[in-house]
N, C-alpha and C positions, 0 to 999 in steps of 0.2 A: 538192584538188580538189574542185570543188562542183557534182556531177553531179545536184542536187536535181530530181526530175520535180513539175512543178506538179500539185496533185491537186485543187482546189478550182477550177473552172472557171466558176462562176456558173451561174443558172439556165438550164437547156438548152430548145430549142425543145419538147422532150416535155411540160414542164410547161403550156405554154401549150395544145398539142392536147388534152391531159386537160381543163383547165379550159374549153376550147371545147365539148367533148363531154359535159361535166357527170360526168367520171369520177373516182375516185379509185382509191388503190392497191389497196383492197379488191377494186374491180369487175375489175383486171385480174388477182389473185391468184386470183379465183373462175373466172376463165374459162380461165385458162392451163392447158393440157394438160401443160407442163412445169413443175418444181420451181421457182418463184419466191416470194420473200418481200416482204412490206411495205418491209422495211428495203431491199430492192434496188432498188426502185423510188422511193423517198425518194431514195436515194442519187443514182440517174440524175437526177430532176429536179432537185436541188440543185446538180447539176455535179460532184460526186465522180467522179473515173475509175473507170469500170468494166469489166470484160474484155469483150472482143469476143462471146464466149459468152454472158456475161448481157445484154449489148446485143440479143442475137439471140433470148433467150427474151421479153425486154420486148418487143420490136419485134412478135413473133408474137402476144403477148396483145394488145396495142394495136390490131393490125390485126383481129383476130378480135372486139374490143370495137366497133370504129368501123366495120366493115364495109367500109374503104377498104386500102388497098396503100401503106405509108409504107415509105421506104428509111431505111437505118441513117444516112444522110448528112443526111435532114430530121429527125431525132430527136436528133442529138447534134452539137454544132459542135466537137468535137476528133477 
């Protein structure tokens, strides 16, 4: 039985949004009120599957940085 979950899903929309706003992982880490790391953001951008809780933390930091209200579905395509 082969129930492997694909974990590498290619570059995610969050990566383009960050580039469009001139943001780097450190910018999100610095503005976040919650505990997030550069590695979490890097994995999110590269399409490495992350938990819904981490997605929410990253979304909050991105929304704070951009002044916009992005949904999880806008940032991740899985």
